[in-house]
C-alpha positions in Angstrom: -24.6 37.1 -41.0 -22.4 35.5 -43.8 -20.1 34.0 -41.1 -23.1 32.6 -39.3 -24.4 31.0 -42.5 -21.0 29.5 -43.3 -20.8 28.1 -39.8 -24.2 26.6 -40.1 -23.3 25.1 -43.5 -20.1 23.6 -42.0 -22.1 22.1 -39.1 -24.6 20.5 -41.5 -21.8 19.2 -43.6 -20.2 17.6 -40.6 -23.4 16.1 -39.5 -24.1 14.7 -43.0 -20.7 13.2 -43.3 -21.1 11.6 -39.9 -24.4 10.1 -40.9 -23.7 8.8 -44.4 -20.1 8.1 -44.9 -19.4 4.7 -43.3 -20.2 3.0 -40.0 -16.8 4.0 -38.7 -17.5 7.6 -39.7 -20.9 7.5 -38.2 -19.2 8.1 -34.8 -18.4 11.5 -36.2 -15.3 12.4 -34.3 -13.9 15.8 -35.0 -10.9 14.2 -36.8 -13.2 12.2 -39.1 -15.3 15.2 -40.0 -12.3 17.4 -40.5 -10.8 14.9 -42.9 -13.4 15.7 -45.5 -14.2 19.4 -44.9 -11.8 20.8 -47.5 -12.7 18.1 -50.1 -16.4 18.9 -49.6 -15.8 22.6 -50.2 -13.5 21.9 -53.2 -15.5 19.3 -54.9 -19.1 19.6 -53.7 -19.7 23.1 -52.6 -22.8 23.4 -54.7 -24.5 20.8 -52.5 -23.7 22.3 -49.1 -25.6 22.3 -46.7 -27.6 19.3 -48.1 -25.9 16.4 -46.2 -27.2 13.7 -48.5 -26.2 15.4 -51.7 -22.9 16.4 -50.3 -22.1 12.9 -49.1 -23.2 11.5 -52.5 -21.0 14.0 -54.3 -18.0 13.0 -52.1 -18.7 9.4 -52.7 -18.8 9.9 -56.5 -15.5 11.8 -56.4 -13.6 9.2 -54.3 -10.6 9.2 -56.6 -10.2 13.0 -56.1 -10.5 12.9 -52.3 -7.6 13.5 -49.9 -6.2 10.3 -48.5 -7.7 10.9 -45.1 -11.2 11.5 -46.5 -10.9 8.6 -49.0 -10.2 6.2 -46.0 -13.5 7.3 -44.5 -15.4 6.5 -47.7 -13.6 3.2 -48.3 -14.2 1.9 -44.8 -10.5 1.1 -44.3 -8.6 1.9 -41.2 -5.2 3.5 -41.0 -2.3 1.1 -40.5 
């Protein structure tokens, strides 16, 4: 049961990140969603599975995000 809840929370997190991060992230590719998963658990676990609050938390913590996740929130593309 705990694993099922964790999987559901992760799914909600992915959906939320895909919907709120940036237009580029709105596509929600697995790579884009995976870029922020660890940051979300590390910095914003108290807001999971609420997509809006998790996304807001990640946005507030931009300076602490991993480079891949930070790119999603800044709207910049990799060179």
